[in-house]
LOZA-61059 format. One record per residue (C-alpha): residue in one letter; y, x, z. Coordinates in Angstrom, 3 decimals, padded with zeros to 6 digits. Each point is the difference from the previous one (the first is absolute). Layout:
# residues N
residuo | y | x | z
A | Y | X | Z
...
//
This chain:
# residues 215
residuo | y | x | z
M | -057.723 | 188.502 | -131.507
A | -002.809 | -002.607 | -000.270
T | 000.930 | -000.824 | -003.601
D | -001.336 | 000.822 | -003.446
R | 003.538 | 000.313 | -001.355
P | 001.362 | 003.567 | -000.269
K | 002.426 | 000.589 | 002.872
Q | 002.966 | 000.650 | -002.252
F | -000.164 | -003.594 | -001.265
L | 000.058 | -001.636 | 003.415
E | 003.342 | -001.686 | 000.631
L | 002.877 | 000.800 | 002.317
L | 002.650 | -002.734 | 000.153
G | -001.616 | -001.590 | -003.045
I | 000.139 | 003.153 | -002.158
P | -002.936 | 002.378 | -000.689
I | 000.279 | 003.213 | 002.026
I | 000.081 | 002.189 | -003.103
F | 003.228 | -001.600 | -001.217
H | 001.740 | 000.613 | 003.313
T | -001.038 | 003.649 | -000.376
L | 001.062 | 000.339 | -003.624
K | 003.399 | -001.493 | 000.751
R | 000.750 | 002.938 | 002.309
F | -000.588 | 002.438 | -002.843
E | 001.879 | -002.207 | -002.440
Q | 003.094 | 000.556 | 002.131
C | -000.259 | 003.816 | 000.020
T | 002.392 | 001.853 | -002.284
S | -002.434 | 002.935 | -000.144
I | -002.744 | -002.214 | -001.482
D | 000.165 | -000.639 | -003.745
E | -003.291 | -001.787 | -000.573
L | -002.886 | -001.491 | 001.929
V | -003.690 | 000.329 | -000.854
V | -002.366 | -002.341 | 001.831
V | -003.670 | 000.914 | 000.329
L | -002.282 | -002.952 | 000.682
P | -003.671 | -000.965 | -000.174
A | -000.741 | -000.735 | -003.652
E | -000.651 | -003.688 | 000.684
E | 003.416 | -000.366 | 001.640
S | 002.068 | 001.766 | -002.640
A | 000.001 | -002.730 | -002.661
G | 003.178 | -002.012 | 000.164
F | 001.630 | 002.135 | 002.687
L | 002.834 | 001.144 | -002.253
S | 000.873 | -003.620 | -000.724
L | 000.780 | -000.476 | 003.691
A | 002.511 | 002.855 | 000.048
G | 002.853 | -002.127 | -001.282
K | -000.672 | -002.710 | 002.554
Y | 000.554 | 002.492 | 002.792
G | 002.882 | 001.861 | -001.650
L | -001.853 | 003.233 | -000.747
R | 001.811 | 001.544 | -002.952
K | -001.422 | 003.498 | 000.572
L | -003.682 | -000.964 | -000.235
A | -001.130 | 001.955 | -003.050
R | -003.767 | -000.479 | -000.086
V | -003.093 | -001.126 | 001.859
V | -003.000 | 002.344 | 000.045
A | -003.614 | -000.683 | 000.985
G | -001.091 | 002.048 | 003.007
G | -003.173 | 001.945 | 000.724
T | -002.683 | -000.002 | 002.672
T | 001.921 | 002.267 | 002.399
R | 003.643 | 000.345 | 000.989
A | 000.206 | 003.358 | -001.814
E | -001.422 | -001.471 | -003.203
S | 002.447 | -002.896 | 000.132
V | 002.999 | 002.252 | 000.541
K | -001.140 | 002.269 | -002.823
H | -000.239 | -002.989 | -002.352
G | 003.576 | -000.883 | 000.849
L | 001.139 | 003.602 | -000.337
M | -001.602 | 000.376 | -003.428
S | 001.920 | -003.035 | -001.244
I | 003.347 | 001.704 | 000.632
R | 001.769 | 001.715 | -002.882
A | -000.095 | 003.702 | 000.832
S | 003.002 | 000.731 | -002.206
T | 002.307 | -002.145 | 002.110
A | -001.611 | 000.197 | 003.454
H | 001.683 | 001.975 | 002.757
L | -000.932 | -001.441 | 003.398
V | -002.909 | -002.296 | 000.846
A | -000.207 | -002.088 | 003.171
V | -003.376 | -001.389 | 001.065
H | 000.099 | -002.945 | 002.374
D | -002.482 | -002.397 | 001.598
A | 000.548 | -003.540 | -001.265
V | -000.637 | -001.352 | 003.499
R | 002.937 | 001.830 | 001.604
P | 002.719 | -002.585 | -000.689
L | 002.296 | 001.084 | 002.855
V | 000.882 | 003.417 | -001.391
T | 003.779 | 000.389 | -000.163
V | 002.030 | 000.908 | -003.052
D | 001.631 | 002.805 | 001.994
D | -003.382 | 001.523 | 000.869
I | -001.130 | -000.137 | -003.632
E | 003.205 | 001.642 | -001.194
A | -000.166 | 002.711 | 002.678
T | -003.612 | 000.868 | -000.834
M | 000.770 | 000.167 | -003.711
A | 002.951 | 002.304 | 000.695
E | -002.149 | 002.296 | 002.139
A | -002.665 | 000.169 | -002.716
D | 002.661 | 000.857 | -002.572
K | 001.066 | 002.899 | 002.206
V | -003.408 | 001.270 | 001.168
G | -002.335 | -001.191 | -002.763
A | -001.995 | -002.320 | 002.265
A | 000.860 | -002.136 | 003.028
I | -001.610 | -002.763 | 002.004
L | 001.389 | -002.726 | 002.198
T | -001.227 | 000.282 | 003.583
T | 000.362 | -001.724 | 003.339
R | 000.080 | 001.665 | 003.375
V | -003.010 | -000.174 | 002.320
T | 000.955 | -001.763 | 003.226
D | -003.403 | -000.164 | 001.696
T | -001.636 | 002.898 | 001.811
I | -002.719 | 001.326 | -002.323
K | -003.277 | 001.443 | 001.291
R | -002.596 | 002.040 | -001.871
I | -003.580 | -000.766 | 000.935
E | -003.336 | 001.708 | -000.470
G | -003.133 | -001.998 | 000.675
D | 000.638 | -002.099 | 003.086
S | 002.865 | 002.074 | 001.392
V | 003.739 | 000.451 | -000.409
V | 000.587 | 003.689 | -000.718
E | 003.687 | 000.226 | -000.856
T | 003.339 | -001.790 | 000.117
L | 001.921 | 000.571 | -003.218
N | 003.737 | 000.628 | -000.174
R | 001.289 | -003.178 | -001.572
E | 003.311 | 001.643 | -000.923
S | -001.879 | 001.889 | -002.714
L | -001.922 | -003.074 | -001.205
R | 000.998 | -002.691 | -002.470
R | -001.607 | -003.078 | -001.505
A | -000.096 | 000.279 | -003.789
V | 001.245 | -003.239 | -001.540
T | 001.386 | -000.730 | -003.462
P | 001.721 | 000.526 | -002.327
Q | -001.253 | 003.488 | -000.732
C | 002.200 | 001.588 | -002.644
F | -000.582 | 002.913 | -002.353
K | 001.376 | 001.691 | -003.042
Y | -002.094 | -001.339 | -002.845
E | -001.474 | 003.316 | -001.089
I | -001.133 | 000.835 | 003.550
L | -001.818 | -003.290 | 000.502
R | -001.523 | 000.116 | -003.482
R | -001.363 | 003.503 | 000.670
A | -001.391 | -001.085 | 003.371
F | -001.962 | -002.832 | -001.592
N | -001.297 | 002.216 | -002.772
E | -001.611 | 002.297 | 002.569
V | -002.024 | -002.503 | 002.080
D | -002.847 | -002.468 | -000.275
T | 001.810 | -003.319 | 000.340
S | -003.272 | -001.821 | 000.746
D | -000.032 | 001.673 | 003.439
S | 001.028 | -002.686 | 002.496
L | 001.013 | 002.661 | 002.543
F | 003.351 | 000.412 | -001.768
T | 001.927 | -002.683 | 001.842
D | 003.477 | 001.081 | -001.064
E | 001.726 | 001.993 | -002.722
S | 001.454 | 002.544 | 002.394
T | -003.516 | 001.249 | 000.754
L | -000.507 | 000.867 | -003.671
V | 003.303 | 001.856 | -000.225
E | -000.642 | 001.829 | 003.287
R | -003.198 | 001.435 | -001.515
M | 002.097 | 001.757 | -002.632
G | 002.116 | 001.711 | 002.644
C | 003.199 | -001.789 | -001.013
P | 002.652 | -000.540 | 002.692
I | 000.386 | -003.637 | 001.034
G | 003.110 | -001.308 | 001.706
F | 000.140 | -003.076 | 002.169
V | 002.446 | -002.698 | 001.007
D | -000.339 | -001.817 | 003.317
G | 000.337 | -003.670 | -000.828
S | 000.049 | -003.392 | 001.641
P | -002.999 | -000.856 | 002.220
L | 000.128 | -003.510 | -001.479
N | -001.565 | 001.323 | -003.221
I | -003.424 | -001.338 | 000.955
K | -002.998 | -000.354 | -002.270
I | -001.239 | -003.578 | 000.056
T | -003.663 | 000.239 | 000.926
T | -000.715 | -002.875 | 002.403
P | 001.158 | -003.607 | 000.436
H | 002.094 | 001.224 | 002.937
D | 001.905 | 002.314 | -002.355
L | 000.826 | -003.000 | -002.191
L | 001.652 | -001.726 | 002.942
I | 002.034 | 003.105 | 000.865
A | 001.150 | 000.546 | -003.577
E | 000.937 | -003.635 | -000.478
A | 002.072 | 000.026 | 003.188
Y | 001.956 | 003.079 | -001.092
L | 000.529 | -001.296 | -003.520
A | 001.228 | -003.332 | 001.320
A | 002.564 | 001.811 | 002.144
E | 001.347 | 002.172 | -002.844
P | 003.065 | -000.876 | -002.043
A | -000.977 | -001.312 | -003.441
L | -000.741 | 002.874 | -002.410
//
């Protein structure tokens, strides 16, 4: 992104990306509280901004770790086990996720135990070996894993207790739960749920947000 600022604090329509994202979850009836995991140096004062952006469900801000898995575990450990039922993990830089997709993924996780939001693959996908194409994959059986990824609390807690969270190969929570042999449902969601990674993505997200009715 050619900036030293963490991506989630870059602005869309004058508002940091992370607050656009949190507002989606704020509007979900299935979400009771929000836990934000940030770099330690960014966490101070974050709660004080919650009121400015109308975030009544923001419960706490937690310092992250050196890997995604460590950061998610820090957030998970801050949740009260006695009251937790479902946990949704979401990338802060996916501000275009819809409330309907969040609710549907939570409902599927409540039914199955674990569920992830996905998007369909529209390109033709090839498998390569060395310098050659060796196979064309059936895209009907393929999905892009996006977020949120939702789990019953006890399932996700057990998954994190069984792995080394310093391993950077764990790029999503579903991978950890898959290792335990737990069934994982999926919900096909909106293809607009992009992860902001490049300056081009910022332009796309800003255009869609500008065209939306006010939340």
